[in-house]
Biotite code that builds the C-alpha atoms (Angstrom):
import biotite.structure as struc

atoms = struc.array([
    struc.Atom([-6.561, -16.006, 24.529], chain_id="A", res_id=1, res_name="MET", atom_name="CA", element="C"),
    struc.Atom([-7.011, -17.582, 21.127], chain_id="A", res_id=2, res_name="THR", atom_name="CA", element="C"),
    struc.Atom([-3.414, -18.590, 20.509], chain_id="A", res_id=3, res_name="GLY", atom_name="CA", element="C"),
    struc.Atom([-3.389, -16.340, 17.441], chain_id="A", res_id=4, res_name="GLU", atom_name="CA", element="C"),
    struc.Atom([-0.217, -14.298, 17.024], chain_id="A", res_id=5, res_name="PRO", atom_name="CA", element="C"),
    struc.Atom([-0.568, -10.564, 17.588], chain_id="A", res_id=6, res_name="SER", atom_name="CA", element="C"),
    struc.Atom([0.293, -8.841, 14.325], chain_id="A", res_id=7, res_name="THR", atom_name="CA", element="C"),
    struc.Atom([-0.445, -5.587, 12.497], chain_id="A", res_id=8, res_name="ARG", atom_name="CA", element="C"),
    struc.Atom([-1.084, -5.360, 8.766], chain_id="A", res_id=9, res_name="HIS", atom_name="CA", element="C"),
    struc.Atom([-0.906, -1.961, 7.099], chain_id="A", res_id=10, res_name="ILE", atom_name="CA", element="C"),
    struc.Atom([-1.730, -1.182, 3.462], chain_id="A", res_id=11, res_name="VAL", atom_name="CA", element="C"),
    struc.Atom([-0.429, 2.127, 2.125], chain_id="A", res_id=12, res_name="VAL", atom_name="CA", element="C"),
    struc.Atom([-2.944, 2.918, -0.604], chain_id="A", res_id=13, res_name="MET", atom_name="CA", element="C"),
    struc.Atom([-3.642, 5.471, -3.311], chain_id="A", res_id=14, res_name="GLY", atom_name="CA", element="C"),
    struc.Atom([-3.285, 6.032, -7.014], chain_id="A", res_id=15, res_name="VAL", atom_name="CA", element="C"),
    struc.Atom([-0.032, 5.509, -8.872], chain_id="A", res_id=16, res_name="SER", atom_name="CA", element="C"),
    struc.Atom([2.422, 8.306, -8.126], chain_id="A", res_id=17, res_name="GLY", atom_name="CA", element="C"),
    struc.Atom([0.991, 9.068, -4.671], chain_id="A", res_id=18, res_name="ALA", atom_name="CA", element="C"),
    struc.Atom([4.163, 7.847, -2.916], chain_id="A", res_id=19, res_name="GLY", atom_name="CA", element="C"),
    struc.Atom([2.913, 4.496, -1.609], chain_id="A", res_id=20, res_name="LYS", atom_name="CA", element="C"),
    struc.Atom([6.169, 2.593, -1.996], chain_id="A", res_id=21, res_name="THR", atom_name="CA", element="C"),
    struc.Atom([8.310, 5.337, -0.451], chain_id="A", res_id=22, res_name="THR", atom_name="CA", element="C"),
    struc.Atom([6.001, 5.718, 2.537], chain_id="A", res_id=23, res_name="VAL", atom_name="CA", element="C"),
    struc.Atom([5.562, 1.961, 3.029], chain_id="A", res_id=24, res_name="ALA", atom_name="CA", element="C"),
    struc.Atom([9.363, 1.504, 2.938], chain_id="A", res_id=25, res_name="HIS", atom_name="CA", element="C"),
    struc.Atom([9.677, 4.281, 5.520], chain_id="A", res_id=26, res_name="GLY", atom_name="CA", element="C"),
    struc.Atom([7.093, 2.662, 7.787], chain_id="A", res_id=27, res_name="ILE", atom_name="CA", element="C"),
    struc.Atom([8.914, -0.679, 7.482], chain_id="A", res_id=28, res_name="ALA", atom_name="CA", element="C"),
    struc.Atom([12.256, 0.949, 8.325], chain_id="A", res_id=29, res_name="ALA", atom_name="CA", element="C"),
    struc.Atom([10.768, 2.793, 11.324], chain_id="A", res_id=30, res_name="SER", atom_name="CA", element="C"),
    struc.Atom([8.822, -0.123, 12.752], chain_id="A", res_id=31, res_name="THR", atom_name="CA", element="C"),
    struc.Atom([10.442, -3.331, 11.542], chain_id="A", res_id=32, res_name="GLY", atom_name="CA", element="C"),
    struc.Atom([7.258, -4.455, 9.760], chain_id="A", res_id=33, res_name="LEU", atom_name="CA", element="C"),
    struc.Atom([7.870, -6.757, 6.800], chain_id="A", res_id=34, res_name="SER", atom_name="CA", element="C"),
    struc.Atom([7.513, -4.801, 3.522], chain_id="A", res_id=35, res_name="PHE", atom_name="CA", element="C"),
    struc.Atom([6.013, -5.943, 0.226], chain_id="A", res_id=36, res_name="ALA", atom_name="CA", element="C"),
    struc.Atom([5.324, -4.106, -3.021], chain_id="A", res_id=37, res_name="GLU", atom_name="CA", element="C"),
    struc.Atom([1.979, -5.195, -4.472], chain_id="A", res_id=38, res_name="ALA", atom_name="CA", element="C"),
    struc.Atom([3.256, -4.569, -8.007], chain_id="A", res_id=39, res_name="ASP", atom_name="CA", element="C"),
    struc.Atom([5.563, -7.565, -7.545], chain_id="A", res_id=40, res_name="GLU", atom_name="CA", element="C"),
    struc.Atom([2.513, -9.831, -7.237], chain_id="A", res_id=41, res_name="PHE", atom_name="CA", element="C"),
    struc.Atom([1.020, -8.957, -10.659], chain_id="A", res_id=42, res_name="HIS", atom_name="CA", element="C"),
    struc.Atom([0.869, -11.659, -13.301], chain_id="A", res_id=43, res_name="SER", atom_name="CA", element="C"),
    struc.Atom([2.880, -11.238, -16.489], chain_id="A", res_id=44, res_name="GLU", atom_name="CA", element="C"),
    struc.Atom([-0.397, -10.712, -18.351], chain_id="A", res_id=45, res_name="ALA", atom_name="CA", element="C"),
    struc.Atom([-1.367, -7.836, -16.035], chain_id="A", res_id=46, res_name="ASN", atom_name="CA", element="C"),
    struc.Atom([2.050, -6.221, -16.412], chain_id="A", res_id=47, res_name="VAL", atom_name="CA", element="C"),
    struc.Atom([1.902, -6.497, -20.218], chain_id="A", res_id=48, res_name="ALA", atom_name="CA", element="C"),
    struc.Atom([-1.555, -4.983, -20.221], chain_id="A", res_id=49, res_name="ARG", atom_name="CA", element="C"),
    struc.Atom([-0.503, -1.999, -18.094], chain_id="A", res_id=50, res_name="MET", atom_name="CA", element="C"),
    struc.Atom([2.684, -1.508, -20.109], chain_id="A", res_id=51, res_name="ARG", atom_name="CA", element="C"),
    struc.Atom([0.452, -1.166, -23.172], chain_id="A", res_id=52, res_name="ALA", atom_name="CA", element="C"),
    struc.Atom([-1.519, 1.552, -21.363], chain_id="A", res_id=53, res_name="GLY", atom_name="CA", element="C"),
    struc.Atom([-4.605, -0.630, -20.843], chain_id="A", res_id=54, res_name="VAL", atom_name="CA", element="C"),
    struc.Atom([-6.165, -0.277, -17.381], chain_id="A", res_id=55, res_name="PRO", atom_name="CA", element="C"),
    struc.Atom([-6.788, -3.474, -15.446], chain_id="A", res_id=56, res_name="LEU", atom_name="CA", element="C"),
    struc.Atom([-10.403, -4.476, -15.001], chain_id="A", res_id=57, res_name="ASP", atom_name="CA", element="C"),
    struc.Atom([-11.758, -6.210, -11.908], chain_id="A", res_id=58, res_name="ASP", atom_name="CA", element="C"),
    struc.Atom([-11.425, -9.646, -13.514], chain_id="A", res_id=59, res_name="GLU", atom_name="CA", element="C"),
    struc.Atom([-7.664, -9.088, -13.823], chain_id="A", res_id=60, res_name="ALA", atom_name="CA", element="C"),
    struc.Atom([-7.370, -7.683, -10.304], chain_id="A", res_id=61, res_name="ARG", atom_name="CA", element="C"),
    struc.Atom([-9.141, -10.405, -8.263], chain_id="A", res_id=62, res_name="TRP", atom_name="CA", element="C"),
    struc.Atom([-6.356, -13.063, -8.419], chain_id="A", res_id=63, res_name="PRO", atom_name="CA", element="C"),
    struc.Atom([-3.763, -10.367, -7.668], chain_id="A", res_id=64, res_name="TRP", atom_name="CA", element="C"),
    struc.Atom([-5.700, -9.120, -4.631], chain_id="A", res_id=65, res_name="LEU", atom_name="CA", element="C"),
    struc.Atom([-6.225, -12.694, -3.365], chain_id="A", res_id=66, res_name="ARG", atom_name="CA", element="C"),
    struc.Atom([-2.459, -13.292, -3.631], chain_id="A", res_id=67, res_name="ALA", atom_name="CA", element="C"),
    struc.Atom([-1.830, -10.169, -1.544], chain_id="A", res_id=68, res_name="LEU", atom_name="CA", element="C"),
    struc.Atom([-4.369, -11.247, 1.086], chain_id="A", res_id=69, res_name="ALA", atom_name="CA", element="C"),
    struc.Atom([-2.747, -14.706, 1.168], chain_id="A", res_id=70, res_name="ASP", atom_name="CA", element="C"),
    struc.Atom([0.709, -13.132, 1.631], chain_id="A", res_id=71, res_name="TRP", atom_name="CA", element="C"),
    struc.Atom([-0.505, -11.102, 4.621], chain_id="A", res_id=72, res_name="MET", atom_name="CA", element="C"),
    struc.Atom([-2.341, -14.121, 6.082], chain_id="A", res_id=73, res_name="ALA", atom_name="CA", element="C"),
    struc.Atom([0.821, -16.243, 5.787], chain_id="A", res_id=74, res_name="SER", atom_name="CA", element="C"),
    struc.Atom([2.881, -13.578, 7.541], chain_id="A", res_id=75, res_name="ARG", atom_name="CA", element="C"),
    struc.Atom([0.200, -13.362, 10.249], chain_id="A", res_id=76, res_name="HIS", atom_name="CA", element="C"),
    struc.Atom([0.425, -17.131, 10.870], chain_id="A", res_id=77, res_name="ARG", atom_name="CA", element="C"),
    struc.Atom([4.205, -16.664, 11.217], chain_id="A", res_id=78, res_name="GLU", atom_name="CA", element="C"),
    struc.Atom([3.649, -13.872, 13.763], chain_id="A", res_id=79, res_name="GLY", atom_name="CA", element="C"),
    struc.Atom([5.066, -11.254, 11.378], chain_id="A", res_id=80, res_name="VAL", atom_name="CA", element="C"),
    struc.Atom([3.485, -7.819, 10.962], chain_id="A", res_id=81, res_name="SER", atom_name="CA", element="C"),
    struc.Atom([3.440, -6.320, 7.467], chain_id="A", res_id=82, res_name="THR", atom_name="CA", element="C"),
    struc.Atom([3.260, -3.124, 5.475], chain_id="A", res_id=83, res_name="VAL", atom_name="CA", element="C"),
    struc.Atom([2.128, -3.365, 1.871], chain_id="A", res_id=84, res_name="LEU", atom_name="CA", element="C"),
    struc.Atom([2.281, -0.704, -0.854], chain_id="A", res_id=85, res_name="ALA", atom_name="CA", element="C"),
    struc.Atom([-0.901, -1.323, -2.865], chain_id="A", res_id=86, res_name="CYS", atom_name="CA", element="C"),
    struc.Atom([-3.321, 0.897, -4.775], chain_id="A", res_id=87, res_name="SER", atom_name="CA", element="C"),
    struc.Atom([-6.398, -0.714, -3.087], chain_id="A", res_id=88, res_name="ALA", atom_name="CA", element="C"),
    struc.Atom([-8.526, 1.733, -5.051], chain_id="A", res_id=89, res_name="LEU", atom_name="CA", element="C"),
    struc.Atom([-12.011, 0.323, -4.387], chain_id="A", res_id=90, res_name="LYS", atom_name="CA", element="C"),
    struc.Atom([-13.806, -0.764, -1.244], chain_id="A", res_id=91, res_name="ARG", atom_name="CA", element="C"),
    struc.Atom([-14.349, -4.186, -2.838], chain_id="A", res_id=92, res_name="SER", atom_name="CA", element="C"),
    struc.Atom([-10.573, -4.524, -3.369], chain_id="A", res_id=93, res_name="TYR", atom_name="CA", element="C"),
    struc.Atom([-9.920, -3.612, 0.260], chain_id="A", res_id=94, res_name="ARG", atom_name="CA", element="C"),
    struc.Atom([-12.573, -6.156, 1.271], chain_id="A", res_id=95, res_name="ASP", atom_name="CA", element="C"),
    struc.Atom([-10.538, -8.873, -0.476], chain_id="A", res_id=96, res_name="VAL", atom_name="CA", element="C"),
    struc.Atom([-7.362, -7.711, 1.301], chain_id="A", res_id=97, res_name="LEU", atom_name="CA", element="C"),
    struc.Atom([-9.217, -7.916, 4.634], chain_id="A", res_id=98, res_name="ARG", atom_name="CA", element="C"),
    struc.Atom([-9.971, -11.595, 3.927], chain_id="A", res_id=99, res_name="GLN", atom_name="CA", element="C"),
    struc.Atom([-6.296, -12.368, 4.641], chain_id="A", res_id=100, res_name="GLY", atom_name="CA", element="C"),
    struc.Atom([-5.183, -11.528, 8.186], chain_id="A", res_id=101, res_name="PRO", atom_name="CA", element="C"),
    struc.Atom([-7.672, -10.834, 11.002], chain_id="A", res_id=102, res_name="PRO", atom_name="CA", element="C"),
    struc.Atom([-7.274, -7.074, 10.695], chain_id="A", res_id=103, res_name="SER", atom_name="CA", element="C"),
    struc.Atom([-5.972, -4.696, 8.014], chain_id="A", res_id=104, res_name="VAL", atom_name="CA", element="C"),
    struc.Atom([-5.449, -0.953, 8.460], chain_id="A", res_id=105, res_name="GLU", atom_name="CA", element="C"),
    struc.Atom([-5.070, 1.515, 5.618], chain_id="A", res_id=106, res_name="PHE", atom_name="CA", element="C"),
    struc.Atom([-2.990, 4.627, 5.067], chain_id="A", res_id=107, res_name="VAL", atom_name="CA", element="C"),
    struc.Atom([-4.582, 6.505, 2.166], chain_id="A", res_id=108, res_name="HIS", atom_name="CA", element="C"),
    struc.Atom([-2.196, 8.964, 0.522], chain_id="A", res_id=109, res_name="LEU", atom_name="CA", element="C"),
    struc.Atom([-4.589, 11.469, -0.961], chain_id="A", res_id=110, res_name="ASP", atom_name="CA", element="C"),
    struc.Atom([-4.162, 14.787, -2.719], chain_id="A", res_id=111, res_name="GLY", atom_name="CA", element="C"),
    struc.Atom([-4.564, 16.795, -5.899], chain_id="A", res_id=112, res_name="PRO", atom_name="CA", element="C"),
    struc.Atom([-4.348, 14.891, -9.177], chain_id="A", res_id=113, res_name="THR", atom_name="CA", element="C"),
    struc.Atom([-2.218, 17.714, -10.613], chain_id="A", res_id=114, res_name="GLU", atom_name="CA", element="C"),
    struc.Atom([0.481, 17.091, -7.979], chain_id="A", res_id=115, res_name="VAL", atom_name="CA", element="C"),
    struc.Atom([0.473, 13.367, -8.743], chain_id="A", res_id=116, res_name="ILE", atom_name="CA", element="C"),
    struc.Atom([0.574, 13.968, -12.500], chain_id="A", res_id=117, res_name="ARG", atom_name="CA", element="C"),
    struc.Atom([3.599, 16.261, -12.053], chain_id="A", res_id=118, res_name="GLN", atom_name="CA", element="C"),
    struc.Atom([5.367, 13.612, -9.936], chain_id="A", res_id=119, res_name="ARG", atom_name="CA", element="C"),
    struc.Atom([4.655, 10.945, -12.533], chain_id="A", res_id=120, res_name="MET", atom_name="CA", element="C"),
    struc.Atom([6.097, 13.140, -15.292], chain_id="A", res_id=121, res_name="SER", atom_name="CA", element="C"),
    struc.Atom([9.526, 13.117, -13.611], chain_id="A", res_id=122, res_name="ILE", atom_name="CA", element="C"),
    struc.Atom([9.678, 9.470, -12.539], chain_id="A", res_id=123, res_name="ARG", atom_name="CA", element="C"),
    struc.Atom([9.948, 6.236, -14.405], chain_id="A", res_id=124, res_name="THR", atom_name="CA", element="C"),
    struc.Atom([7.969, 3.135, -13.598], chain_id="A", res_id=125, res_name="HIS", atom_name="CA", element="C"),
    struc.Atom([8.518, -0.243, -15.192], chain_id="A", res_id=126, res_name="ARG", atom_name="CA", element="C"),
    struc.Atom([5.000, -0.504, -16.542], chain_id="A", res_id=127, res_name="TYR", atom_name="CA", element="C"),
    struc.Atom([2.659, 2.105, -15.074], chain_id="A", res_id=128, res_name="MET", atom_name="CA", element="C"),
    struc.Atom([2.418, 4.934, -17.616], chain_id="A", res_id=129, res_name="PRO", atom_name="CA", element="C"),
    struc.Atom([1.109, 8.322, -16.506], chain_id="A", res_id=130, res_name="ALA", atom_name="CA", element="C"),
    struc.Atom([-1.723, 7.823, -19.003], chain_id="A", res_id=131, res_name="SER", atom_name="CA", element="C"),
    struc.Atom([-3.364, 5.399, -16.547], chain_id="A", res_id=132, res_name="LEU", atom_name="CA", element="C"),
    struc.Atom([-3.639, 8.029, -13.795], chain_id="A", res_id=133, res_name="LEU", atom_name="CA", element="C"),
    struc.Atom([-7.047, 9.232, -14.975], chain_id="A", res_id=134, res_name="ASP", atom_name="CA", element="C"),
    struc.Atom([-8.500, 5.710, -14.902], chain_id="A", res_id=135, res_name="SER", atom_name="CA", element="C"),
    struc.Atom([-7.098, 5.187, -11.400], chain_id="A", res_id=136, res_name="GLN", atom_name="CA", element="C"),
    struc.Atom([-8.471, 8.507, -10.184], chain_id="A", res_id=137, res_name="THR", atom_name="CA", element="C"),
    struc.Atom([-11.888, 7.628, -11.625], chain_id="A", res_id=138, res_name="ALA", atom_name="CA", element="C"),
    struc.Atom([-11.785, 4.206, -9.932], chain_id="A", res_id=139, res_name="THR", atom_name="CA", element="C"),
    struc.Atom([-10.652, 5.467, -6.505], chain_id="A", res_id=140, res_name="LEU", atom_name="CA", element="C"),
    struc.Atom([-13.135, 5.085, -3.655], chain_id="A", res_id=141, res_name="GLU", atom_name="CA", element="C"),
    struc.Atom([-11.931, 6.825, -0.526], chain_id="A", res_id=142, res_name="ARG", atom_name="CA", element="C"),
    struc.Atom([-11.962, 4.970, 2.797], chain_id="A", res_id=143, res_name="LEU", atom_name="CA", element="C"),
    struc.Atom([-15.451, 4.415, 4.143], chain_id="A", res_id=144, res_name="TRP", atom_name="CA", element="C"),
    struc.Atom([-16.204, 5.477, 7.739], chain_id="A", res_id=145, res_name="PRO", atom_name="CA", element="C"),
    struc.Atom([-16.200, 1.833, 8.897], chain_id="A", res_id=146, res_name="ASP", atom_name="CA", element="C"),
    struc.Atom([-12.753, 1.094, 7.423], chain_id="A", res_id=147, res_name="GLU", atom_name="CA", element="C"),
    struc.Atom([-9.780, 1.208, 9.790], chain_id="A", res_id=148, res_name="GLN", atom_name="CA", element="C"),
    struc.Atom([-7.189, 3.692, 8.660], chain_id="A", res_id=149, res_name="GLY", atom_name="CA", element="C"),
    struc.Atom([-6.035, 7.232, 8.176], chain_id="A", res_id=150, res_name="VAL", atom_name="CA", element="C"),
    struc.Atom([-6.003, 9.667, 5.273], chain_id="A", res_id=151, res_name="VAL", atom_name="CA", element="C"),
    struc.Atom([-2.819, 11.695, 4.818], chain_id="A", res_id=152, res_name="LEU", atom_name="CA", element="C"),
    struc.Atom([-2.076, 14.628, 2.523], chain_id="A", res_id=153, res_name="ASP", atom_name="CA", element="C"),
    struc.Atom([0.412, 13.361, -0.072], chain_id="A", res_id=154, res_name="LEU", atom_name="CA", element="C"),
    struc.Atom([1.769, 16.906, -0.391], chain_id="A", res_id=155, res_name="GLN", atom_name="CA", element="C"),
    struc.Atom([3.618, 16.398, 2.915], chain_id="A", res_id=156, res_name="LEU", atom_name="CA", element="C"),
    struc.Atom([7.232, 15.260, 2.676], chain_id="A", res_id=157, res_name="SER", atom_name="CA", element="C"),
    struc.Atom([7.912, 11.521, 2.724], chain_id="A", res_id=158, res_name="SER", atom_name="CA", element="C"),
    struc.Atom([9.377, 11.774, 6.226], chain_id="A", res_id=159, res_name="ASP", atom_name="CA", element="C"),
    struc.Atom([6.316, 13.679, 7.464], chain_id="A", res_id=160, res_name="GLU", atom_name="CA", element="C"),
    struc.Atom([4.017, 11.066, 5.926], chain_id="A", res_id=161, res_name="LEU", atom_name="CA", element="C"),
    struc.Atom([5.900, 8.187, 7.552], chain_id="A", res_id=162, res_name="VAL", atom_name="CA", element="C"),
    struc.Atom([5.893, 9.923, 10.931], chain_id="A", res_id=163, res_name="THR", atom_name="CA", element="C"),
    struc.Atom([2.184, 10.749, 10.667], chain_id="A", res_id=164, res_name="ALA", atom_name="CA", element="C"),
    struc.Atom([1.277, 7.185, 9.650], chain_id="A", res_id=165, res_name="ALA", atom_name="CA", element="C"),
    struc.Atom([3.296, 5.616, 12.469], chain_id="A", res_id=166, res_name="VAL", atom_name="CA", element="C"),
    struc.Atom([1.919, 8.044, 15.065], chain_id="A", res_id=167, res_name="GLU", atom_name="CA", element="C"),
    struc.Atom([-1.718, 8.011, 13.935], chain_id="A", res_id=168, res_name="GLN", atom_name="CA", element="C"),
    struc.Atom([-1.807, 4.199, 13.727], chain_id="A", res_id=169, res_name="LEU", atom_name="CA", element="C"),
    struc.Atom([0.033, 3.848, 17.039], chain_id="A", res_id=170, res_name="GLY", atom_name="CA", element="C"),
    struc.Atom([2.707, 1.609, 15.542], chain_id="A", res_id=171, res_name="LEU", atom_name="CA", element="C"),
    struc.Atom([5.669, 0.770, 17.769], chain_id="A", res_id=172, res_name="PRO", atom_name="CA", element="C"),
    struc.Atom([8.893, 2.420, 16.601], chain_id="A", res_id=173, res_name="VAL", atom_name="CA", element="C"),
    struc.Atom([11.813, 0.064, 16.189], chain_id="A", res_id=174, res_name="ARG", atom_name="CA", element="C"),
    struc.Atom([14.843, 0.805, 18.308], chain_id="A", res_id=175, res_name="GLN", atom_name="CA", element="C"),
    struc.Atom([17.995, 0.965, 16.157], chain_id="A", res_id=176, res_name="VAL", atom_name="CA", element="C"),
    struc.Atom([21.256, 0.175, 17.915], chain_id="A", res_id=177, res_name="SER", atom_name="CA", element="C"),
    struc.Atom([24.306, 2.368, 17.379], chain_id="A", res_id=178, res_name="ALA", atom_name="CA", element="C"),
    struc.Atom([26.079, -0.470, 15.546], chain_id="A", res_id=179, res_name="THR", atom_name="CA", element="C"),
    struc.Atom([23.167, -1.273, 13.235], chain_id="A", res_id=180, res_name="GLU", atom_name="CA", element="C"),
    struc.Atom([23.316, 0.290, 9.765], chain_id="A", res_id=181, res_name="PRO", atom_name="CA", element="C"),
    struc.Atom([20.560, 2.817, 9.136], chain_id="A", res_id=182, res_name="HIS", atom_name="CA", element="C"),
    struc.Atom([18.191, 2.026, 6.251], chain_id="A", res_id=183, res_name="PRO", atom_name="CA", element="C"),
])
């Protein structure tokens, strides 16, 4: 026994419009894992750049990814399991995230670009214009065989995706009492 707390750290990944935030929220509600939205960790400069339709380069992403890894590592030290909605498009980005807690598992929401583009056309995002979808799709590196995680078809309903993620990762489902408000 190392004295390390036993925690789980899940990153729901994929391009913008794949449904990461919705699915990560659903996993948090089902399991009690602490939720974070990676977009909230971007610097003002990164947000301004994306708002202007300029894709982030790796130089702009490294501090952001390190902040996310630090957030998960801090929660791990507190004994708190997490679920993070984060694009995590490249293996090298996921490698940085894995430098935080002892173990990180990924849920890759994957599917046709046309479906994602259609979703993005009917939603609003504070700073992620649909015009950046092509650069994200070009950047995306699917999970490598040695990476812990699952790939799910983003064409499933949100509820089906949450259920599949929880079941395939073997996450414990939180018991909700009759008096507790449902999320």
